[in-house]
KEGU-56655 format. One record per residue: x, y, z of N, C-alpha, C, O in turn. Coordinates in steps of 0.001 Angstrom, whole numbers, plus 500000, padded with zeros to 6 digits. Example, Ala and Ser with C-alpha at 12.3 -4.5 7.8 and 13.67 -1.06 7.14 Angstrom:
<rs>
513190494310507800512300495500507800513200496700507800514236496681508465 512850497750507080513670498940507140512900500030507870513409501138508039 
</rs>
This chain:
<rs>
269386093440679318270583092707679700271193092079678449270485091548677593 272513092149678362273228091578677231274045090387677722274802090485678687 273874089268677037274632088071677396275714087851676353275432087753675159 276968087775676820278088087527675910278383086032675932278850085491676935 278106085378674818278260083921674771279695083490674541280112082452675055 280434084232673809281770083755673469282793084879673468283839084758672830 282516085956674164283487087033674170282953088214673395281741088409673294 283871089011672840283431090169672079284245090272670813285342089725670694 283662091000669859284354091180668593285170092459668676284708093487669172 286337092371668199287194093548668205288540093208667614288794092069667221 289365094168667558290692093948666976291595093287668007291665093724669156 292264092263667601293252091595668441294610091763667789294857091261666693 295469092463668467296797092693667895297804091789668557297719091553669762 298741091284667814299779090413668354301092090727667660301142091023666467 302127090653668435303457090850667870303744089706666904303675088543667303 304061089999665651304306088920664673305372087937665137305267086737664883 306397088442665817307458087558666278306942086601667350307302085424667368 306085087123668253305496086265669291304624085192668662304609084052669126 303904085544667616303039084580666941303855083470666293303464082303666313 304986083844665724305869082847665098306366081854666144306390080646665908 306767082387667316307258081519668396306140080595668892306363079408669129 304927081161669047303797080365669525303447079252668543303170078121668944 303461079585667253303152078578666228304205077477666205303889076301666021 305451077871666393306528076876666408306350075911667583306528074701667438 305994076466668754305766075620669926304560074711669705304582073533670059 303517075273669120302315074493668822302649073331667891302190072209668104 303445073599666861303843072554665913304685071478666606304581070293666291 305519071913667555306345070944668285305472069976669079305714068769669073 304458070506669760303555069638670530302796068685669603302605067514669930 302370069191668455301651068346667496302554067229666978302108066095666809 303826067552666727304783066534666260305006065467667330305111064280667023 305079065907668605305251064942669699304041064012669768304196062802669938 302851064566669638301637063747669673301636062723668541301268061567668749 302049063145667338302112062222666198303154061130666422302971059984666013 304245061505667076305334060555667311304976059537668387305281058351668255 304334060000669443304052059151670599302801058296670400302768057136670811 301780058864669774300476058214669659300492056755669229299860055933669893 301191056385668140301153054999667668301732053985668653301463052790668531 302524054444669632303157053515670574302391053389671889302751052580672745 301343054185672049300557054133673284299388053165673103298703053194672081 299168052310674101298127051291673996297120051438675130297407052009676182 295935050904674875294891050812675899294876049387676434294955048430675664 294774049246677749294789047927678384293476047713679131293110048512679992 292777046644678804291549046291679538291757044938680212292351044029679631 291267044815681431291468043589682200290139043050682711289173043792682891 290116041743682941288960041079683549289461040217684696290361039394684531 288868040421685846289178039607687027287899038909687460286907039567687774 287915037586687479286733036807687849286771036482689335287726035878689824 285737036883690040285631036610691474284396035758691737283459035741690939 284405035052692864283287034177693205282532034706694411283128035149695393 281206034652694318280326034945695440279715033626695876278984032997695111 280004033203697092279574031885697540278056031813697638277407032740698125 277508030719697177276066030515697200275538030332698605276276029991699529 274228030569698749273614030356700039273888031428701059273561031236702231 274476032559700679274735033624701631273437034328701997272587034568701139 273290034658703273272075035276703788272142036798703644272965037434704303 271304037392702807271353038835702625270731039611703767270791040840703788 270108038876704761269415039559705849270250039642707122269726039979708184 271537039342707026272413039497708182272306038324709134272130037182708710 272413038612710439272505037559711448271183037213712122271168036423713067 270075037783711662268782037483712265268502035980712122268485035451711010 268283035297713257268165033839713259266997033363712417267137032368711705 265827034042712466264656033614711710264943033674710211264679032724709474 265487034809709777265780034938708357266906034002707940266907033472706829 267878033801708855268993032912708520268492031501708244268915030876707271 267588030983709095267054029638708914266196029569707651266254028594706901 265396030624707425264543030664706232265410030624704976265129029880704037 266456031427704972267309031489703789268044030169703565268245029733702431 268440029544704679269142028273704573268233027192704002268655026403703156 266953027156704474266012026126704029265701026256702545265621025254701835 265524027484702076265053027678700709266172027945699696266023027651698510 267304028509700174268334028900699211269714028329699529270710028672698891 269747027450700529271042026967701001271845026211699968273071026168700069 271214025621698992271930024811698007272267025565696723272682024967695731 272086026865696755272419027644695560273915027546695267274726027639696189 274294027359694006275718027247693671276437028592693804275816029655693818 277764028509693901278559029741693912278338030494692612278189029898691545 278318031820692723278132032651691530279411033411691216280126033863692110 279673033534689951280849034281689511280433035654688997279388035807688364 281256036633689275281032037951688673282379038490688213283424038115688743 282343039358687239283571039862686630283796041325686969282896042159686868 285031041609687375285455042980687612286325043411686437287273042716686071 286007044531685863286751045016684700287571046239685071287167047070685884 288734046318684446289622047443684704290172048019683419290194047348682387 290616049259683481291177049954682327292485050625682711292660051075683844 293382050685681770294654051365681987295335051632680669294758051421679602 296547052092680746297327052406679552298692051748679641299072051209680680 299407051800678558300770051283678498301431051820677252300814052558676484 302690051453677045303366051898675824304383050865675382304981050153676189 304555050811674081305416049805673463306871050203673646307259051330673339 307687049256674157309104049524674373309990048700673451311210048864673434 309358047804672677310115046975671732309199046631670564308021046332670757 309739046676669367308935046470668161308307045087668088307360044878667330 308830044129668875308306042762668853307153042544669820306774041401670074 306586043620670365305366043467671137305502043519672640304612043051673350 306602044079673153306762044234674600306205045591675029306489046621674418 305409045565676090304681046755676547304964046975678023304911046038678819 305267048220678386305507048583679786304264049269680340303660050110679674 303886048901681569302729049516682227302921049441683733303966048993684205 301922049874684487301949049730685945301493048340686359300620047751685722 302079047823687417301670046520687923300233046555688434299503045572688312 299827047690689008298467047726689559297395047702688473296235047404688757 297773048015687225296823047970686114296406046523685817295254046267685466 297343045585685959297060044189685582297009043259686789296873042047686628 297115043809687988297156042987689197295887042148689347294775042675689320 296069040836689504294953039926689729294107039625688507293068038977688625 294531040086687325293712039908686122293770038472685605294833037852685578 292598037948685191292533036634684540292720036772683029293275035890682373 292246037895682494292374038152681063292860039583680859292415040513681533 293782039734679914294299041069679584294216041240678076294670040382677319 293637042346677648293546042644676224294164044013675955293894044985676660 294992044063674927295662045307674533295066045799673217294942045040672255 294704047065673190294203047683671963295223048701671477295579049634672196 295694048506670231296654049433669643295946050691669155294719050725669054 296718051710668857296124052985668424295384052854667099294530053683666782 295708051805666310294999051604665035293741050751665198293081050419664213 293410050394666452292187049651666722292365048152666810291433047458667216 293508047627666451293728046182666536293801045747667998294369046442668841 293210044571668283293175044053669653293965042752669738293904041916668837 294708042590670834295524041394671043295398040933672498295393041752673417 295298039605672701295426039115674080296872039308674534297798039189673730 297065039601675806298410039867676309298751038921677450297887038511678225 300027038588677530300538037781678634301474038632679485302177039504678974 301475038368680779302383039069681682303742038369681638303857037200682005 304766039091681186306114038529681158306779038637682529307471037717682964 306569039748683193307148039949684521306477041121685203305976042034684547 306471041087686538305880042196687282306621042393688595307143041448689186 306650043628689027307338043998690265306381044864691076306187046043690778 305784044260692111304782044978692903305395046176693608304765047231693687 306608046035694122307229047132694871307418048368693996307114049481694425 307914048185692781308132049315691876306878049688691110306853050718690435 305831048870691201304569049053690466304817049108688960304366050022688269 305549048100688470305862048011687050305575046600686547305718045625687284 305169046505685280304926045204684656305223045305683172305071046363682562 305654044177682596305883044079681152304922043046680588304844041919681077 304187043446679545303269042554678835303861042203677485304737042900676974 303359041084676901303803040678675563302580040347674719301690039613675150 302553040902673507301514040549672541302193039987671299303355040288671026 301461039172670553302013038573669334301812039517668153300878039368667366 302699040475668054302665041437666953304098041838666629304968041814667498 304335042202665388305684042557664936305672043957664327304628044520663998 306878044484664197307092045767663516306244046890664106305667047700663382 306182046918665417305410047953666094306272049199666333307501049128666342 305618050311666523306316051557666834306634051578668329305728051518669161 307930051662668670308346051701670075308859053085670434309381053806669584 308706053448671694309175054751672159310605054660672668311047053615673145 311317055776672556312689055862673053312655056271674524311920057179674910 313468055582675345313522055867676771314648056859677049315796056618676678 314323057964677696315293059014677976315994058751679316315758057718679943 316840059666679748317520059590681035316800060516682008316961061734681937 316007059949682914315195060781683802316021061485684879315514062373685563 317287061098685034318141061817685987318419063247685517318818064101686309 318206063497684230318459064830683684317211065720683665317272066868683226 316093065193684136314850065973684137314957067132685127315500066981686222 314433068286684727314506069481685568313098070005685872312184069881685056 312949070583687042311692071228687407311430072393686453312313073214686203 310220072453685931309852073527685016309884073146683555309347073873682719 310511072005683218310555071609681814309196071056681385308410070606682218 308927071093680068307662070587679557307514069088679829308487068335679790 306283068677680104305959067263680295304644066992679578303682067745679728 304604065925678807303425065579678020302979064177678417303727063211678264 301754064072678929301215062786679372300326062201678287299466062887677734 300542060930677991299724060241676987299072059023677627299632058403678531 297882058692677143297194057532677693295773057445677183295402058079676195 294985056640677883293614056392677464292672056646678633292126055693679188 292463057910679026291631058195680192290201057706680022289552057959679007 289723056990681052288357056469681100288046055466679986286893055064679827 289071055053679202288855054059678147287890054509677079287137053699676539 287900055812676761286869056335675859287143056031674389286221056093673576 288383055706674022288692055416672616290011054686672546290786054705673502 290280054032671406291556053333671257292688054323671028293820054086671449 292381055441670355293427056419670100293727057187671381292807057621672074 295017057358671702295387058009672967295143059514672947295041060139671891 295054060062674132294992061503674279296341061996674805297108061231675390 296618063271674592297820063874675164297421065131675930296533065871675507 298082065363677053297896066587677819299262067189678095300258066471678187 299309068496678225300581069205678311300693069940679638299734070563680094 301858069864680250302129070586681483303623070729681674304391070753680712 304020070823682927305439070917683256305756069938684378304852069393685012 307030069720684615307461068984685796307378069948686972308096070946687021 306500069644687913306259070543689044307250070329690182307625071278690871 307677069076690378308600068753691470309227067392691208308728066610690397 310321067119691899311020065842691796311144065209693186310986065881694205 311426063920693203311668063192694462310482063264695422310659063383696634 309285063190694872308093063191695707307816061789696240308170060792695610 307177061726697410306824060445698027305337060404698319304729061423698648 304754059216698196303367058991698588303363058022699767304224057143699829 302429058152700700302437057324701909302252055849701611301351055471700862 303109055009702198303036053569701959301759052973702533301240051984702016 301258053578703602300048053033704227298880053009703257297992052163703368 298877053936702305297758054022701364297940053116700155296988052879699411 299162052604699948299421051849698722300057050486698981300664049911698078 299930049963700192300427048622700485301921048514700333302662049350700850 302383047479699621303810047220699471304463048046698375305672047944698167 303695048854697674304272049647696590305113050787697161304720051455698118 306273050992696553307227051987697049307197053211696144307917053274695148 306369054172696492306285055422695740307112056483696472306562057408697071 308436056337696417309285057223697209310194058113696370310996058859696931 310096058058695071311015058857694250310304059283692964310808059050691866 309147059900693104308302060191691949308532061589691392309021062482692085 308168061757690121308109063076689505306677063582689612305730062822689412 306518064857689925305191065455689994304983066350688766305884067083688358 303791066277688192303480067075687004302067067631687091301204067074687768 301845068750686387300483069277686302299832068923684972298721069369684687 300523068114684145299869067571682949298728066676683407298909065843684295 297551066842682805296355066141683281296521064622683193296787064072682124 296360063960684341296367062502684426295038062098685053294735062503686175 294252061312684348292930060907684807292842059386684910293725058689684410 291791058855685549291623057402685607291696056782684218291025057238683292 292512055742684077292759055119682778294082055523682194294575054880681267 294685056608682731295998057052682269297141056260682896298265056296682395 296866055544683990297921054792684670298634053861683702297996053130682945 299953053894683731300761053047682863301160053707681570302025053194680860 300551054840681240300918055554680024302214056315680190302678056496681316 302819056770679088304113057445679178303980058925679497303014059578679101 304954059436680209305171060872680360306421061181679551307493060646679836 306294062037678547307403062273677631307840063733677685307112064605678160 309068063975677176309565065347677100309199065951675755308461065344674978 309699067114675484309294067836674278309876067222673001309526067628671893 310772066234673170311299065482672021310563064168671826310873063415670903 309580063881672696308826062640672575309519061439673186309138060299672920 310539061682674009311245060590674687310621060379676071310230061333676743 310537059116676476309869058786677737310751059170678923311908058758679011 310187059967679835310890060313681070310216059685682298310802059651683380 308981059188682127308307058586683268307102057762682868306688057763681709 306544057057683843305327056252683650304254056817684581304424056813685800 303162057296684013302082057877684819301564056843685808301314055693685446 301401057271687088301052056261688084299927056663689031299142055803689431 299819057942689405298837058291690439298511059769690387299238060567689796 297398060117691021297006061511691193296607061731692638296264060783693344 296649062971693077296048063352694349294820064180694017294910065199693332 293670063732694511292428064383694124291384064224695214291322063186695873 290565065244695406289429065154696328288146064809695590287100064607696207 288232064742694244287034064482693436287106063172692678286102062725692125 288293062536692640288472061334691843288977061632690448289318060709689708 289033062899690072289531063298688760290709064246688893291208064497689990 291138064762687766292328065608687703292145066912688475291146067613688314 293144067223689327293143068503690042294524069164690022294855069973690888 295315068802689017296589069485688833297768068850689535298875069385689479 297559067706690203298665067043690905298728065587690461297952064749690922 299654065301689568299841063935689080301270063478689325302172064294689517 301467062164689317302782061608689620303175060560688579302330059863688017 304479060472688343305012059496687392306265058845687973307057059495688654 306431057554687693307636056823688086308750057198687109308552057064685902 309913057661687578311008057990686655311369056785685797311416055658686288 311621057026684523311898055912683614313180055181683991313327054001683674 314116055860684664315344055175685086315054054098686125315783053110686213 313994054280686914313578053235687854313178051982687086313508050866687487 312467052175685981312064051038685144313268050411684443313356049188684330 314186051239683979315356050711683272316132049716684129316653048723683621 316207049989685433316999049134686316316414047721686439317146046775686732 315102047573686219314474046260686402313934045690685092313373044594685077 314100046424683998313458046041682739313912044679682230313089043882681781 315206044406682292315697043116681778315128041957682588314819040903682032 314988042149683905314395041105684743312930040893684381312469039755684285 312196041992684179310776041873683851310569041201682501309690040350682363 311358041566681517311224040979680177311532039487680194310876038701679511 312533039105680977312934037688681022312115036882682024312245035660682093 311266037567682808310438036855683775311146036533685079310636035756685886 312327037126685294313046036880686541312472037727687678311909038797687449 312623037236688883312189037974690065313118039168690280314338039033690188 312553040310690561313343041506690841313769041471692308312933041349693203 315076041578692544315624041486693894315954042875694444316387043762693710 315740043043695747316047044299696423316912044027697647316772043002698313 317809044968697928318648044860699108317857045102700383316789045713700364 318408044604701509317693044671702789318699044689703927319660043921703932 318470045576704896319325045641706079318684044978707289319385044467708163 317350044983707342316663044386708483316526045319709660316778044933710802 316122046562709384315880047532710451314569048261710196314170048457709048 313903048660711271312801049606711177313376050992711439314068051199712436 313098051928710563313722053245710660312668054344710576311532054103710168 313065055557710970312169056694710881312983057972710722314163058024711069 312330059000710191312976060297710059313105060959711433312319060695712342 314103061813711559314287062586712778313457063863712725313320064477711667 312906064259713864312327065595713972313062066318715098313960065746715717 312696067552715365313427068352716352313338067755717754314318067773718499 312170067228718119312014066632719453312900065404719620313544065231720654 312930064542718585313762063340718657315242063717718689316017063148719457 315628064673717855317027065111717815317462065612719197318565065316719657 316588066366719842316896066895721178317102065762722172318013065812722998 316252064737722091316370063604723008317678062840722822318209062264723772 318188062837721605319438062122721326320651063045721387321767062646721055 320416064286721816321512065198722053322216065717720821323405066033720869 321489065808719712322085066341718498321286067560718037320129067739718415 321922068389717218321315069668716856320607069648715510319787070527715246 320895068670714645320282068648713326319405067420713131319546066419713833 318498067516712165317560066423711912317953065592710684317170064762710221 319145065810710165319605064992709039320070063640709559320743063548710586 319700062596708831320028061245709249318757060440709462317654060985709423 318915059146709688317775058232709857317928057486711176318969056887711448 316894057531711976316914056908713300316500055444713214315473055113712622 317311054571713810316999053142713845316069052883715025316472053011716181 314828052522714729313844052254715780313931050819716271313694050548717448 314268049903715382314383048503715775315324047755714827315209047856713605 316245047010715413317089046089714650316438044720714732316273044173715823 316070044166713592315337042897713585316255041723713909317412041680713491 315717040785714655316484039624715088316950038794713894316163038487712999 318227038434713884318786037609712813319048038346711531319412037727710531 318874039653711525319028040447710300320491040794710043321327040651710935 320810041255708818322178041706708523322639042806709464323812042848709835 321738043695709854322120044793710743322482044292712135323415044801712756 321746043294712630322094042733713931323474042084713873324278042240714793 323745041360712798325055040719712641326158041753712491327310041490712836 325811042930711979326793043996711793326901044919712993327570045949712919 326244044564714113326353045291715372325632046633715365326021047536716106 324597046787714552323775047987714634322844047849715840322453046743716213 322496048995716447321679048974717658320491049928717540320523050892716776 319444049636718314318328050571718420318854051921718894319681051984719803 318380052990718284318821054321718670319998054841717873320339056019717982 320635053986717067321684054474716156321065055433715139319910055274714743 321834056411714730321386057345713695322270057168712471323455057497712504 321696056649711390322462056371710171322761057676709452321857058447709130 324059057913709203324495059152708548324949058924707105324696059755706234 325623057789706855326029057471705479325843055985705219325914055164706133 325603055657703957325474054266703518326348054079702289326127054718701261 327337053208702394328250052933701276328879054229700739329021054406699529 329247055118701648329920056351701259329004057481700824329476058578700524 327703057230700785326747058259700332325969058796701537325509058022702376 325823060128701621325109060709702761323642060315702782323002060188701739 323125060124703981321723059752704161321054060840705006321420061049706163 320071061531704419319382062606705140318006062209705620317497062784706583 317381061217704956316028060826705349315773059372704962316590058734704298 314629058870705390314279057462705160314180057163703671314629056110703218 313591058087702900313428057862701461314769057589700790314885056669699980 315785058391701127317109058203700522317719056868700938318324056175700119 317559056506702220318128055241702688317480054057701988318181053149701541 316149054047701883315453052936701224315900052791699782316065051675699288 316097053916699104316525053865697715317936053278697604318191052430696749 318849053728698464320234053243698417320319051764698759321023051007698091 319602051352699798319654049947700214318996049057699170319520047992698843 317863049480698651317153048676697657317974048417696409317871047354695797 318794049394696032319585049264694801320943048600695023321643048285694062 321316048388696287322629047806696579322669046339696158321689045620696350 323793045880695586323918044477695166323790043524696351324352043767697419 323047042442696150322884041435697198324243040801697485324965040420696563 324585040692698765325857040079699152326998041063699294328072040694699770 326792042314698890327867043307698999328015043759700440327021044008701122 329279043869700915329533044415702238329692045921702110330552046405701375 328862046650702824328900048103702745329253048686704108328978048096705153 329865049851704064330189050559705299329040051510705633328663052358704824 328504051355706813327416052204707287327920052994708485328296052413709504 327929054315708364328385055172709462327168055627710260326225056198709711 327206055361711579326099055739712455326604056662713557327789056675713890 325683057423714106325954058241715284325390057498716480324191057226716544 326256057172717425325853056408718608326389057122719845327601057271719998 325505057559720718325911058327721901326784059523721498327801059816722127 326353060196720436326999061414719918328366061177719287329065062131718946 328755059907719128330028059584718482329778058737717240328861057917717206 330612058948716219330457058171714987331044056779715144332084056590715775 330354055808714556330845054424714523330653053889713115329599054091712513 331658053212712585331593052637711238331300051142711342332038050398711989 330219050714710702329808049310710744329930048693709362329633049344708361 330365047441709303330399046687708044329202045744708024329099044833708846 328301045976707075327071045185707011326914044600705618327062045306704621 326615043309705549326414042634704265324949042742703858324058042302704585 324710043328702693323347043517702192322732042160701849323330041368701121 321557041902702366320857040641702094319698040885701141319340042029700863 319117039808700647317937039918699784316721040199700636316514039559701667 315913041160700206314708041506700946313743040317700919313408039829699839 313286039839702089312352038703702119311024039072701469310628040237701463 310338038063700922309015038298700337308038038767701397307263039697701170 308073038127702551307200038513703651308066038755704877308702037836705395 308084039991705330308887040325706495308164039878707757307039040299708029 308824039025708517308226038559709761308281039655710814309155040521710792 307336039595711727307367040519712864308272039917713929308073038779714354 309251040675714350310201040193715342309915040854716691309780042075716772 309825040051717736309738040552719108308623041571719306308819042581719981 307470041316718729306348042245718896305121041524719463304592040673718748 304664041755720563303388041253721045302860042112722220301788041832722756 301675041978724811300814042798725739301559043125726998301018043791727880 298462048755733729298499049393734980297486050540734938296286050404734700 297840051180735083296931052299735142297198053293734041297791052972733011 296742054516734284296833055570733285298065056435733522298226057023734591 298943056507732502300105057396732566300068058315731350300229057872730213 299856059578731607299798060589730541298818060190729432299048060437728249 297710059560729867296670059178728915296846057801728309296119057432727387 297820057022728824298142055722728234297766054588729172298025054656730373 297146053529728616296875052316729361297510051144728624297450051073727396 298121050219729375298867049120728755298567047803729470297977047783730550 298983046721728847298962045414729506300214044653729054300894045055728111 300500043559729739301709042808729436301619042176728059300543041768727621 302740042096727389302813041448726088303426040070726237304352039876727026 302918039125725490303411037752725598304833037609725084305538036673725463 305260038522724229306584038390723610307549039468724078308555039732723419 307252040086725201308160041092725730307643042491725523307023042791724502 307901043360726505307400044725726414305966044798726907305432043838727463 305350045962726693303948046141727042303207046679725832303768047437725040 301943046287725686301165046696724533300134047733724966299516047608726023 299961048751724138299024049829724429297600049338724197297278048835723121 296750049485725210295356049067725091294408050239724914293293050072724419 294849051430725318293976052606725173294812053876725240295778053960725998 294424054866724430295056056184724448293943057217724596293031057277723771 294018058022725638292982059022725885293119060156724859294192060750724745 292056060462724114292121061542723119292549062866723758292061063245724823 293462063553723093293925064844723572295009064773724629295521065808725056 295371063567725062296400063397726096297788063568725487297922063573724263 298835063712726325300205063830725799300620062646724931301322062821723936 300182061426725311300561060264724495299812060254723159300342059804722143 298573060756723175297823060882721913298501061891720996298652061645719799 298912063033721560299584064058720764300951063599720271301443064086719253 301566062662720990302859062112720562302712061069719459303702060645718862 301459060652719188301221059719718087301125058270718502301059057396717637 301114057974719808300960056585720230299547056106719934298590056875720029 299421054831719575298142054265719178297919052901719838298863052217720232 296658052534719944296313051222720482296985050136719644296935050179718415 297616049160720308298322048092719610299821048316719522300567047384719224 300280049559719781301722049806719808302360048993720935301779048855722011 303544048463720687304272047723721713305448048569722188306320048928721396 305472048885723475306539049714724043307653048803724542307424047906725353 308868049049724044310016048225724429311112049017725124312019048434725718 311033050360725054312023051200725738311371052501726191310461053015725540 311854053028727327311476054372727761312731055064728257313433054567729138 312999056230727669314236056957727979315466056054727849316379056092728673 315458055249726794316573054376726406316808053226727387317848052569727336 315840052982728283315927051837729185314923050778728740313781051110728424 315331049503728710314440048450728196313191048257729049313237048333730277 312086048008728376310817047679729045310482046247728653310038045978727537 310704045329729600310473043910729324309173043393729934308651042360729514 308658044112730919307457043645731614306764044831732264307200045974732125 305669044543732982304905045618733617305684046330734716305511047531734919 306542045598735427307342046230736483308288047275735892308419048379736422 308948046909734782309837047878734122309060049126733721309519050254733901 307873048891733174307041050014732719306590050860733911306623052089733850 306169050202734996305699050911736170306820051751736773306603052902737150 308021051175736863309167051911737397309504053114736531309810054197737032 309440052900735203309808053973734273308820055131734336309217056295734294 307543054813734437306547055891734462306576056653735783306341057861735808 306865055945736895306914056614738193308101057570738292308024058601738959 309190057220737625310393058063737703310468059082736561311376059913736529 309518059019735627309571059884734443309325061336734805308356061656735493 310197062206734346310049063648734522310330064344733196311218063941732445 309572065379732922309780066115731682309394065283730474308573064372730576 309987065597729330309715064852728099310321063459728197311426063287728711 309580062454727694310031061063727772310149060479726367309219060563725565 311300059889726087311531059228724796311022057794724883311517056995725677 310024057478724051309394056152724088309661055433722768309443055994721694 310134054190722854310344053369721658309216052358721562309008051548722465 308483052417720441307391051480720199307698050632718972308722050803718311 306789049722718693306961048853717526306931049629716224307359049113715192 306422050886716249306393051710715031307502052742714990307668053425713980 308271052874716075309349053849716073309378054655717363308697054336718339 310184055705717338310337056544718525309263057628718580308758058075717550 308927058037719795307994059148720021308442059889721271308988059296722202 308202061187721276308517062000722456307207062389723128306391063106722549 307011061909724359305798062205725120306074063400726020306929063343726904 305342064479725785305529065697726563305024065514727996304198064645728275 305538066351728893305091066301730281303647066763730373303253067747729746 302871066046731156301449066364731278301255067655732052301859067858733105 300402068531731518300092069787732188298874069575733072297807069199732585 299028069815734369297925069616735316296857070682735110297125071762734585 295641070354735534294519071278735363294768072606736054294438073662735514 295375072557737300295611073812738005296631074678737274296570075906737321 297609073991736569298583074739735790297909075422734614298235076558734269 296954074710733997296241075282732857295471076521733284295438077530732579 294843076420734476294075077554734961294982078744735237294629079883734932 296166078475735822297108079552736110297607080220734845297820081432734803 297801079366733760298291079903732500297257080823731858297606081767731148 295967080534732117294908081360731530294823082729732203294403083706731583 295230082795733496295062084024734274296147085059733967296143086148734542 
</rs>
């Protein structure tokens, strides 16, 4: 048996012209690495947490609880430190650094290491949790700063070079090369809290833990994005990475540098994308537009006469095809500006004038709070109006429609549900598909197929 360790020896022929082109491209990447490297920094953080003394490691067992209390009850609280790693890049020669907010979130101490090995304590000048951006400041002068490009001009297929400090293995940054795989990508908000990852660039340039906050640059070494996340089943690189477009950062950069709060526009509605079932229920043929699931009490939309079930088609003269586009347009709208919002209501267009308000820090829950089994659903009365779902039978029509325990039902087939009687009447008269409005949005509950029907269908 012959084992080939590194290939085979033989003649390798190459077109001289192709080799010249390859060498030129190779030199270009090397020049970009030399240009970008000095401006990329490593960020290490320390977060001090407390573990309260006297805690019983044996759980709720009464004997052990008393024993632990007698012998260890007076133990003082203990502190432990959580350490984090990330990347960033210099945007101003006087020591201003841009990174992700999640890199420094909750940190008691932040240290920045430059590519030449120098270390500096850093202060947070400003941070924006929604955009996942933060600006740090170190006391250093005459630093190499990167040029910020116009990310609106980025095209799918163009080269993308990611720089950063993966796994914190060294002060000098690494670079990886790929392309822009897609634009306008979104990540689920449920997985990332209040962070709005709704307009990201996707790249196959390797992004690994520790790369967050580092720059994504083009073939000229200009910043087009900030590395932010990966999708992976292993915890490491699998070819799907995401970056925040640099234009998103540009819009808030002056606020972050000056320490001002970043403000976002707000309409005060819960909205959802349309699908074919919902479109059919509202008597329309296309799924473009955004469905208003709830108009919040006292909100700008309520004052502007928007209603549950309206379908938003345009905002301030710009077409709206999905929730992502609407959130982006509303968030960027000037606070206090009156905008025209065109909605589809009962298959007719209506133009509403709504004044954009400042998005509250904490959005209150408005009008959300509790018979038998209907299509797999069990409910009880809600203290604040409507009925609350207490159980959903797995595999039932309501389960397949996406209803969940804790959902509050306020409408069925566009009729209000204020109490159990309303709900009982609605379910008894329900035929065919039923449009249900819950605290999370609209759902279409299909007609239940009886067992005898299932048997007949099999025959």
